[in-house]
N, CA, C and O atoms as CSV, one atom per row, in Angstrom:
chain,resi,resn,atom,element,x,y,z
A,1,MET,N,N,0.874,-1.070,0.012
A,1,MET,CA,C,0.031,0.174,0.034
A,1,MET,C,C,0.907,1.255,-0.014
A,1,MET,O,O,1.834,1.405,0.781
A,2,SER,N,N,0.600,2.108,-1.045
A,2,SER,CA,C,1.483,3.294,-1.078
A,2,SER,C,C,0.842,4.595,-0.305
A,2,SER,O,O,-0.369,4.741,-0.138
A,3,THR,N,N,1.801,5.472,0.118
A,3,THR,CA,C,1.143,6.583,0.892
A,3,THR,C,C,1.497,7.813,0.041
A,3,THR,O,O,2.613,8.068,-0.411
A,4,ASN,N,N,0.352,8.552,-0.110
A,4,ASN,CA,C,0.730,9.878,-0.976
A,4,ASN,C,C,-0.057,10.888,-0.083
A,4,ASN,O,O,-1.074,10.672,0.575
A,5,ARG,N,N,0.630,11.999,-0.214
A,5,ARG,CA,C,0.219,13.204,0.648
A,5,ARG,C,C,-0.486,14.243,-0.456
A,5,ARG,O,O,-0.094,14.513,-1.591
A,6,PHE,N,N,-1.511,14.671,0.172
A,6,PHE,CA,C,-2.154,15.998,-0.786
A,6,PHE,C,C,-2.313,17.214,0.071
A,6,PHE,O,O,-2.794,17.184,1.204
A,7,ARG,N,N,-1.916,18.192,-0.487
A,7,ARG,CA,C,-1.962,19.572,0.184
A,7,ARG,C,C,-3.212,20.360,-0.404
A,7,ARG,O,O,-3.087,20.944,-1.480
A,8,LEU,N,N,-4.453,20.383,0.314
A,8,LEU,CA,C,-5.424,20.992,-0.244
A,8,LEU,C,C,-5.852,22.496,0.394
A,8,LEU,O,O,-5.853,22.671,1.612
A,9,SER,N,N,-6.179,23.451,-0.460
A,9,SER,CA,C,-6.515,24.695,0.016
A,9,SER,C,C,-7.903,24.683,0.524
A,9,SER,O,O,-8.667,23.831,0.071
A,10,ILE,N,N,-8.302,25.487,1.369
A,10,ILE,CA,C,-9.862,25.688,1.726
A,10,ILE,C,C,-10.172,27.069,1.319
A,10,ILE,O,O,-9.539,28.063,1.675
A,11,GLY,N,N,-11.347,27.046,0.432
A,11,GLY,CA,C,-11.758,28.098,-0.262
A,11,GLY,C,C,-12.620,28.999,0.658
A,11,GLY,O,O,-12.880,28.761,1.838
A,12,ALA,N,N,-13.005,30.021,-0.032
A,12,ALA,CA,C,-13.632,31.183,1.134
A,12,ALA,C,C,-15.016,30.421,1.610
A,12,ALA,O,O,-15.477,30.778,2.694
A,13,LYS,N,N,-15.729,29.366,0.849
A,13,LYS,CA,C,-16.793,29.039,1.351
A,13,LYS,C,C,-16.669,27.613,1.970
A,13,LYS,O,O,-17.547,26.750,1.938
A,14,ARG,N,N,-15.483,27.511,2.517
A,14,ARG,CA,C,-14.845,26.403,3.230
A,14,ARG,C,C,-14.974,25.074,2.176
A,14,ARG,O,O,-15.255,24.005,2.718
A,15,GLN,N,N,-14.804,25.080,0.845
A,15,GLN,CA,C,-14.840,24.200,-0.017
A,15,GLN,C,C,-13.473,23.598,-0.159
A,15,GLN,O,O,-12.530,24.309,0.190
A,16,VAL,N,N,-13.230,22.441,-0.603
A,16,VAL,CA,C,-12.140,22.029,-0.883
A,16,VAL,C,C,-12.136,21.040,-2.274
A,16,VAL,O,O,-13.037,20.222,-2.459
A,17,THR,N,N,-11.077,21.210,-3.166
A,17,THR,CA,C,-11.174,20.766,-4.442
A,17,THR,C,C,-10.094,19.392,-4.372
A,17,THR,O,O,-8.880,19.517,-4.213
A,18,LEU,N,N,-10.688,18.288,-4.499
A,18,LEU,CA,C,-9.862,17.166,-4.506
A,18,LEU,C,C,-9.029,16.738,-5.764
A,18,LEU,O,O,-9.613,16.528,-6.827
A,19,PRO,N,N,-7.735,16.614,-5.659
A,19,PRO,CA,C,-6.995,16.334,-7.018
A,19,PRO,C,C,-7.366,15.145,-7.765
A,19,PRO,O,O,-7.646,14.104,-7.170
A,20,ALA,N,N,-7.385,15.225,-8.899
A,20,ALA,CA,C,-7.784,14.085,-9.804
A,20,ALA,C,C,-6.848,12.676,-9.167
A,20,ALA,O,O,-7.461,11.631,-8.946
A,21,GLU,N,N,-5.575,12.749,-8.945
A,21,GLU,CA,C,-4.851,11.625,-8.503
A,21,GLU,C,C,-5.518,10.930,-7.132
A,21,GLU,O,O,-5.601,9.721,-6.913
A,22,PHE,N,N,-5.956,11.986,-6.299
A,22,PHE,CA,C,-6.662,11.611,-5.105
A,22,PHE,C,C,-7.792,10.619,-5.312
A,22,PHE,O,O,-7.888,9.574,-4.669
A,23,MET,N,N,-8.707,11.045,-6.327
A,23,MET,CA,C,-9.942,10.599,-6.668
A,23,MET,C,C,-9.608,9.217,-7.445
A,23,MET,O,O,-10.302,8.231,-7.194
A,24,GLU,N,N,-8.702,9.148,-8.252
A,24,GLU,CA,C,-8.500,8.022,-8.908
A,24,GLU,C,C,-7.560,6.941,-7.844
A,24,GLU,O,O,-7.442,5.746,-8.113
A,25,GLN,N,N,-7.132,7.375,-7.008
A,25,GLN,CA,C,-6.271,6.355,-6.166
A,25,GLN,C,C,-7.415,5.772,-5.002
A,25,GLN,O,O,-7.234,4.714,-4.399
A,26,LEU,N,N,-8.421,6.509,-4.835
A,26,LEU,CA,C,-9.444,5.978,-3.827
A,26,LEU,C,C,-10.557,5.451,-4.628
A,26,LEU,O,O,-11.553,5.021,-4.046
A,27,GLN,N,N,-10.482,5.445,-5.882
A,27,GLN,CA,C,-11.682,5.093,-6.985
A,27,GLN,C,C,-12.923,5.795,-6.534
A,27,GLN,O,O,-13.907,5.094,-6.296
A,28,LEU,N,N,-13.000,7.077,-6.390
A,28,LEU,CA,C,-13.960,7.679,-5.916
A,28,LEU,C,C,-14.790,8.233,-7.422
A,28,LEU,O,O,-14.138,8.826,-8.280
A,29,PRO,N,N,-16.171,7.977,-7.588
A,29,PRO,CA,C,-16.625,8.625,-8.476
A,29,PRO,C,C,-17.344,10.182,-8.117
A,29,PRO,O,O,-17.816,10.441,-7.010
A,30,GLU,N,N,-17.326,11.118,-9.239
A,30,GLU,CA,C,-18.011,12.428,-8.949
A,30,GLU,C,C,-19.322,12.180,-8.221
A,30,GLU,O,O,-20.012,11.187,-8.452
A,31,ARG,N,N,-19.632,13.082,-7.365
A,31,ARG,CA,C,-20.804,12.895,-6.381
A,31,ARG,C,C,-20.739,11.883,-5.464
A,31,ARG,O,O,-21.758,11.606,-4.830
A,32,GLY,N,N,-19.522,11.162,-5.244
A,32,GLY,CA,C,-19.300,10.107,-4.369
A,32,GLY,C,C,-19.378,10.814,-3.132
A,32,GLY,O,O,-19.731,11.991,-3.064
A,33,GLU,N,N,-18.974,9.940,-1.909
A,33,GLU,CA,C,-19.328,10.407,-0.491
A,33,GLU,C,C,-17.960,10.025,0.191
A,33,GLU,O,O,-17.329,9.018,-0.128
A,34,LEU,N,N,-17.608,10.813,1.041
A,34,LEU,CA,C,-16.412,10.612,2.007
A,34,LEU,C,C,-16.731,10.668,3.334
A,34,LEU,O,O,-17.564,11.530,3.617
A,35,LEU,N,N,-16.265,9.924,4.333
A,35,LEU,CA,C,-16.438,10.020,5.657
A,35,LEU,C,C,-15.276,10.718,6.301
A,35,LEU,O,O,-14.136,10.306,6.090
A,36,VAL,N,N,-15.496,11.722,7.053
A,36,VAL,CA,C,-14.293,12.441,7.537
A,36,VAL,C,C,-14.370,12.230,8.942
A,36,VAL,O,O,-15.393,12.599,9.519
A,37,GLU,N,N,-13.347,11.636,9.653
A,37,GLU,CA,C,-13.187,11.482,11.133
A,37,GLU,C,C,-12.138,12.294,11.598
A,37,GLU,O,O,-11.009,12.243,11.110
A,38,VAL,N,N,-12.496,13.131,12.627
A,38,VAL,CA,C,-11.560,13.902,13.227
A,38,VAL,C,C,-11.069,13.086,14.545
A,38,VAL,O,O,-11.816,12.747,15.463
A,39,ILE,N,N,-9.830,12.861,14.476
A,39,ILE,CA,C,-9.307,12.015,15.760
A,39,ILE,C,C,-8.167,13.028,16.357
A,39,ILE,O,O,-7.109,13.150,15.741
A,40,GLY,N,N,-8.350,13.587,17.293
A,40,GLY,CA,C,-7.485,14.362,18.092
A,40,GLY,C,C,-7.152,15.461,17.193
A,40,GLY,O,O,-8.129,16.147,16.893
A,41,ASP,N,N,-5.931,15.852,16.631
A,41,ASP,CA,C,-5.677,16.962,15.996
A,41,ASP,C,C,-5.603,16.655,14.433
A,41,ASP,O,O,-5.076,17.471,13.677
A,42,HIS,N,N,-6.152,15.440,13.958
A,42,HIS,CA,C,-5.817,15.147,12.511
A,42,HIS,C,C,-7.253,14.399,12.044
A,42,HIS,O,O,-8.154,14.086,12.823
A,43,ALA,N,N,-7.253,14.214,10.766
A,43,ALA,CA,C,-8.545,13.908,10.222
A,43,ALA,C,C,-8.265,12.557,9.299
A,43,ALA,O,O,-7.270,12.478,8.579
A,44,VAL,N,N,-9.178,11.587,9.394
A,44,VAL,CA,C,-9.074,10.521,8.615
A,44,VAL,C,C,-10.084,10.339,7.628
A,44,VAL,O,O,-11.240,10.220,8.035
A,45,VAL,N,N,-9.847,10.294,6.335
A,45,VAL,CA,C,-10.827,10.293,5.241
A,45,VAL,C,C,-11.020,9.040,4.513
A,45,VAL,O,O,-10.076,8.417,4.027
A,46,THR,N,N,-12.427,8.612,4.427
A,46,THR,CA,C,-12.601,6.981,4.142
A,46,THR,C,C,-13.859,7.145,2.810
A,46,THR,O,O,-14.942,7.718,2.935
A,47,PRO,N,N,-13.411,6.566,1.749
A,47,PRO,CA,C,-14.566,6.534,0.987
A,47,PRO,C,C,-15.765,5.783,1.373
A,47,PRO,O,O,-15.645,4.776,2.071
A,48,MET,N,N,-17.027,6.234,0.934
A,48,MET,CA,C,-18.247,5.822,1.406
A,48,MET,C,C,-18.814,5.060,0.350
A,48,MET,O,O,-18.469,5.343,-0.797
A,49,VAL,N,N,-19.717,4.038,0.563
A,49,VAL,CA,C,-20.572,3.539,-0.467
A,49,VAL,C,C,-22.106,3.395,0.007
A,49,VAL,O,O,-22.326,2.661,0.971
A,50,SER,N,N,-23.101,4.012,-0.578
A,50,SER,CA,C,-24.343,4.014,-0.066
A,50,SER,C,C,-25.096,2.947,-1.028
A,50,SER,O,O,-25.045,3.038,-2.255
A,51,VAL,N,N,-25.751,1.997,-0.389
A,51,VAL,CA,C,-26.574,1.184,-1.161
A,51,VAL,C,C,-27.910,1.015,-0.378
A,51,VAL,O,O,-28.009,0.813,0.832
A,52,PRO,N,N,-29.045,1.147,-1.396
A,52,PRO,CA,C,-30.330,0.941,-0.608
A,52,PRO,C,C,-30.621,-0.405,-0.106
A,52,PRO,O,O,-30.419,-1.314,-0.912
A,53,ARG,N,N,-31.073,-0.736,1.113
A,53,ARG,CA,C,-31.148,-1.953,1.715
A,53,ARG,C,C,-31.818,-2.893,0.948
A,53,ARG,O,O,-31.480,-4.074,1.026
A,54,THR,N,N,-32.646,-2.570,0.279
A,54,THR,CA,C,-33.694,-3.577,-0.908
A,54,THR,C,C,-32.527,-3.996,-1.698
A,54,THR,O,O,-32.571,-5.190,-1.992
A,55,GLN,N,N,-31.515,-3.371,-2.118
A,55,GLN,CA,C,-30.518,-3.820,-3.269
A,55,GLN,C,C,-29.423,-4.811,-2.343
A,55,GLN,O,O,-28.559,-5.431,-2.964
A,56,LEU,N,N,-29.484,-4.900,-1.170
A,56,LEU,CA,C,-28.373,-5.841,-0.618
A,56,LEU,C,C,-28.883,-7.407,-0.927
A,56,LEU,O,O,-30.044,-7.712,-1.196
A,57,PRO,N,N,-27.958,-8.161,-0.846
A,57,PRO,CA,C,-28.169,-9.501,-0.979
A,57,PRO,C,C,-28.886,-9.950,0.227
A,57,PRO,O,O,-28.654,-9.409,1.308
A,58,GLN,N,N,-29.797,-10.962,0.104
A,58,GLN,CA,C,-30.765,-11.254,1.121
A,58,GLN,C,C,-29.883,-11.647,2.397
A,58,GLN,O,O,-30.291,-11.376,3.527
A,59,GLU,N,N,-28.728,-12.258,2.196
A,59,GLU,CA,C,-28.123,-12.882,3.481
A,59,GLU,C,C,-27.390,-11.740,4.152
A,59,GLU,O,O,-27.040,-11.842,5.328
A,60,LEU,N,N,-27.179,-10.797,3.529
A,60,LEU,CA,C,-26.402,-9.573,3.996
A,60,LEU,C,C,-27.532,-8.658,4.838
A,60,LEU,O,O,-27.271,-8.004,5.847
A,61,ARG,N,N,-28.722,-8.751,4.253
A,61,ARG,CA,C,-29.814,-7.811,4.722
A,61,ARG,C,C,-30.130,-8.691,6.102
A,61,ARG,O,O,-30.308,-8.131,7.184
A,62,ARG,N,N,-30.171,-9.946,5.957
A,62,ARG,CA,C,-30.487,-10.677,7.443
A,62,ARG,C,C,-29.501,-10.229,8.696
A,62,ARG,O,O,-29.877,-9.935,9.830
A,63,VAL,N,N,-28.151,-10.252,8.203
A,63,VAL,CA,C,-27.312,-9.877,9.019
A,63,VAL,C,C,-27.548,-8.437,9.900
A,63,VAL,O,O,-27.552,-8.343,11.128
A,64,PHE,N,N,-27.743,-7.343,8.910
A,64,PHE,CA,C,-28.116,-6.072,9.213
A,64,PHE,C,C,-29.335,-6.097,10.147
A,64,PHE,O,O,-29.289,-5.438,11.186
A,65,GLU,N,N,-30.497,-6.869,9.817
A,65,GLU,CA,C,-31.664,-6.810,10.524
A,65,GLU,C,C,-31.260,-7.522,11.894
A,65,GLU,O,O,-31.527,-6.924,12.937
A,66,SER,N,N,-30.727,-8.576,11.941
A,66,SER,CA,C,-30.358,-9.264,13.181
A,66,SER,C,C,-29.645,-8.306,14.235
A,66,SER,O,O,-29.879,-8.351,15.442
A,67,ARG,N,N,-28.777,-7.462,13.647
A,67,ARG,CA,C,-27.923,-6.397,14.603
A,67,ARG,C,C,-29.009,-5.332,15.031
A,67,ARG,O,O,-28.949,-4.815,16.146
A,68,ARG,N,N,-29.789,-5.083,14.321
A,68,ARG,CA,C,-30.924,-3.769,14.762
A,68,ARG,C,C,-32.070,-4.162,15.137
A,68,ARG,O,O,-32.882,-3.373,15.620
A,69,GLY,N,N,-32.318,-5.441,14.974
A,69,GLY,CA,C,-33.588,-6.072,15.427
A,69,GLY,C,C,-34.705,-5.588,14.320
A,69,GLY,O,O,-34.574,-4.653,13.531
A,70,ALA,N,N,-35.824,-6.454,14.463
A,70,ALA,CA,C,-37.079,-6.261,13.651
A,70,ALA,C,C,-37.804,-5.122,14.472
A,70,ALA,O,O,-37.831,-5.068,15.702
A,71,HIS,N,N,-38.436,-4.146,13.533
A,71,HIS,CA,C,-39.248,-3.155,13.942
A,71,HIS,C,C,-40.497,-3.338,13.341
A,71,HIS,O,O,-40.596,-3.760,12.189
A,72,PRO,N,N,-41.687,-2.983,14.207
A,72,PRO,CA,C,-42.974,-3.240,13.420
A,72,PRO,C,C,-43.092,-2.186,12.309
A,72,PRO,O,O,-43.872,-2.450,11.394
A,73,SER,N,N,-42.476,-1.127,12.275
A,73,SER,CA,C,-42.603,-0.249,11.066
A,73,SER,C,C,-41.882,-0.791,9.724
A,73,SER,O,O,-41.851,-0.106,8.702
A,74,ASP,N,N,-41.309,-2.070,9.811
A,74,ASP,CA,C,-40.603,-2.442,8.599
A,74,ASP,C,C,-41.649,-3.185,7.646
A,74,ASP,O,O,-41.539,-4.349,7.261
A,75,ILE,N,N,-42.747,-2.245,7.316
A,75,ILE,CA,C,-43.603,-2.859,6.249
A,75,ILE,C,C,-43.888,-1.570,5.407
A,75,ILE,O,O,-43.734,-0.479,5.955
A,76,PRO,N,N,-44.268,-1.636,4.193
A,76,PRO,CA,C,-44.539,-0.682,3.054
A,76,PRO,C,C,-45.638,0.301,3.909
A,76,PRO,O,O,-46.407,-0.191,4.735
A,77,LEU,N,N,-45.614,1.465,3.660
A,77,LEU,CA,C,-46.473,2.383,4.152
A,77,LEU,C,C,-47.905,2.135,3.749
A,77,LEU,O,O,-48.794,2.266,4.591
A,78,ALA,N,N,-48.200,1.753,2.402
A,78,ALA,CA,C,-49.575,1.357,2.070
A,78,ALA,C,C,-50.280,0.082,3.046
A,78,ALA,O,O,-51.404,-0.020,3.537
A,79,GLN,N,N,-49.371,-0.599,3.070
A,79,GLN,CA,C,-49.841,-1.791,4.049
A,79,GLN,C,C,-50.038,-1.609,5.608
A,79,GLN,O,O,-50.769,-2.350,6.264
A,80,PHE,N,N,-49.357,-0.613,6.110
A,80,PHE,CA,C,-49.319,-0.154,7.448
A,80,PHE,C,C,-50.734,0.578,7.461
A,80,PHE,O,O,-51.566,0.206,8.288
A,81,LEU,N,N,-51.035,1.613,6.566
A,81,LEU,CA,C,-52.330,2.286,6.483
A,81,LEU,C,C,-53.546,1.491,6.473
A,81,LEU,O,O,-54.591,1.702,7.089
A,82,LYS,N,N,-53.234,0.498,5.641
A,82,LYS,CA,C,-54.685,-0.674,5.483
A,82,LYS,C,C,-54.663,-1.252,6.892
A,82,LYS,O,O,-55.643,-1.157,7.631
A,83,GLU,N,N,-53.438,-1.903,7.282
A,83,GLU,CA,C,-53.659,-2.693,8.760
A,83,GLU,C,C,-54.288,-1.656,9.869
A,83,GLU,O,O,-55.033,-2.157,10.710
A,84,VAL,N,N,-54.047,-0.303,9.922
A,84,VAL,CA,C,-54.641,0.547,10.925
A,84,VAL,C,C,-56.063,1.063,10.503
A,84,VAL,O,O,-56.758,1.623,11.351
A,85,GLY,N,N,-56.467,0.910,9.363
A,85,GLY,CA,C,-57.742,0.934,8.948
A,85,GLY,C,C,-57.920,2.436,8.309
A,85,GLY,O,O,-59.026,2.970,8.217
A,86,TYR,N,N,-56.811,2.995,7.918
A,86,TYR,CA,C,-56.903,4.384,7.621
A,86,TYR,C,C,-57.321,4.474,6.010
A,86,TYR,O,O,-56.804,3.771,5.142
A,87,GLU,N,N,-58.336,5.452,5.779
A,87,GLU,CA,C,-58.853,5.457,4.406
A,87,GLU,C,C,-58.558,6.934,4.100
A,87,GLU,O,O,-58.912,7.841,4.853
A,88,ALA,N,N,-57.776,7.154,2.754
A,88,ALA,CA,C,-57.672,8.565,2.406
A,88,ALA,C,C,-59.032,9.275,2.176
A,88,ALA,O,O,-60.070,8.732,1.800
A,89,PRO,N,N,-58.860,10.474,2.444
A,89,PRO,CA,C,-60.164,11.342,2.308
A,89,PRO,C,C,-60.512,11.421,0.687
A,89,PRO,O,O,-59.639,11.389,-0.181
A,90,ALA,N,N,-61.768,11.516,0.457
A,90,ALA,CA,C,-62.182,11.547,-0.913
A,90,ALA,C,C,-61.716,12.846,-1.534
A,90,ALA,O,O,-61.710,13.863,-0.840
A,91,GLU,N,N,-61.303,12.878,-2.870
A,91,GLU,CA,C,-60.689,14.063,-3.458
A,91,GLU,C,C,-61.966,15.187,-3.569
A,91,GLU,O,O,-63.073,14.980,-4.065
A,92,LYS,N,N,-61.583,16.132,-3.102
A,92,LYS,CA,C,-62.543,17.421,-3.357
A,92,LYS,C,C,-62.592,17.832,-4.586
A,92,LYS,O,O,-61.594,17.756,-5.301
A,93,ALA,N,N,-63.936,18.407,-5.094
A,93,ALA,CA,C,-64.100,18.981,-6.335
A,93,ALA,C,C,-63.299,19.949,-6.532
A,93,ALA,O,O,-62.820,20.449,-5.514
A,94,ALA,N,N,-62.904,20.510,-7.830
A,94,ALA,CA,C,-62.131,21.507,-8.053
A,94,ALA,C,C,-62.997,22.856,-7.678
A,94,ALA,O,O,-64.180,22.915,-8.010
A,95,ALA,N,N,-62.475,23.739,-7.102
A,95,ALA,CA,C,-62.985,25.227,-6.766
A,95,ALA,C,C,-63.523,25.815,-8.061
A,95,ALA,O,O,-62.909,25.611,-9.108
A,96,PRO,N,N,-64.767,26.616,-8.038
A,96,PRO,CA,C,-64.946,27.113,-9.443
A,96,PRO,C,C,-63.931,28.278,-9.672
A,96,PRO,O,O,-63.503,28.956,-8.739
A,97,ARG,N,N,-63.599,28.452,-10.888
A,97,ARG,CA,C,-62.611,29.268,-11.356
A,97,ARG,C,C,-63.277,30.796,-11.461
A,97,ARG,O,O,-64.290,30.958,-12.141
A,98,LEU,N,N,-62.708,31.806,-10.814
A,98,LEU,CA,C,-63.255,33.190,-11.112
A,98,LEU,C,C,-62.853,33.827,-12.259
A,98,LEU,O,O,-63.484,34.802,-12.668
A,99,ILE,N,N,-61.749,33.346,-12.915
A,99,ILE,CA,C,-61.413,33.967,-14.317
A,99,ILE,C,C,-61.516,32.879,-15.341
A,99,ILE,O,O,-61.772,31.736,-14.961
A,100,ASP,N,N,-61.350,33.125,-16.521
A,100,ASP,CA,C,-61.430,32.037,-17.570
A,100,ASP,C,C,-59.870,31.945,-17.979
A,100,ASP,O,O,-59.047,32.786,-17.619
A,101,ALA,N,N,-59.580,30.869,-18.741
A,101,ALA,CA,C,-58.060,30.664,-19.128
A,101,ALA,C,C,-57.477,31.826,-19.558
A,101,ALA,O,O,-56.314,32.046,-19.219
A,102,ALA,N,N,-58.131,32.693,-20.313
A,102,ALA,CA,C,-57.523,33.708,-20.794
A,102,ALA,C,C,-57.014,34.866,-19.897
A,102,ALA,O,O,-56.198,35.735,-20.204
A,103,GLY,N,N,-57.657,34.696,-18.741
A,103,GLY,CA,C,-57.557,35.668,-17.584
A,103,GLY,C,C,-58.601,36.873,-17.478
A,103,GLY,O,O,-58.446,37.963,-16.927
A,104,VAL,N,N,-59.711,36.368,-18.164
A,104,VAL,CA,C,-60.718,37.429,-18.199
A,104,VAL,C,C,-61.871,37.208,-17.168
A,104,VAL,O,O,-62.394,36.094,-17.129
A,105,TRP,N,N,-62.251,38.087,-16.423
A,105,TRP,CA,C,-63.508,37.880,-15.381
A,105,TRP,C,C,-64.739,37.689,-16.211
A,105,TRP,O,O,-64.964,38.324,-17.242
A,106,PRO,N,N,-65.558,36.731,-15.673
A,106,PRO,CA,C,-66.727,36.526,-16.231
A,106,PRO,C,C,-67.870,37.519,-16.359
A,106,PRO,O,O,-67.906,38.361,-15.462
A,107,ALA,N,N,-68.790,37.590,-17.273
A,107,ALA,CA,C,-69.691,38.786,-17.064
A,107,ALA,C,C,-70.698,38.701,-16.094
A,107,ALA,O,O,-71.449,39.657,-15.898
């Protein structure tokens, strides 16, 4: 594992531009995410990967679920609303228009 150092300037809006070599070395895509941990007087930067839970392999999902426990809210919203007997209110009729499509008041 090679060690590279990068000196980064902090802009007026606290923004930092990451050099292309840094992005390539960590295999970071544009709009990717980084985790920055401040440890004492220095920072550790780690590439992040976000994956929707539904796209995880079933076995890995089971591991995560076993760690956090099952929650009664782990069902689709529509199913939950049906189970609690919620019915969406009927749609209201459109209010009468005071002016026509051309912006003219009726006579």
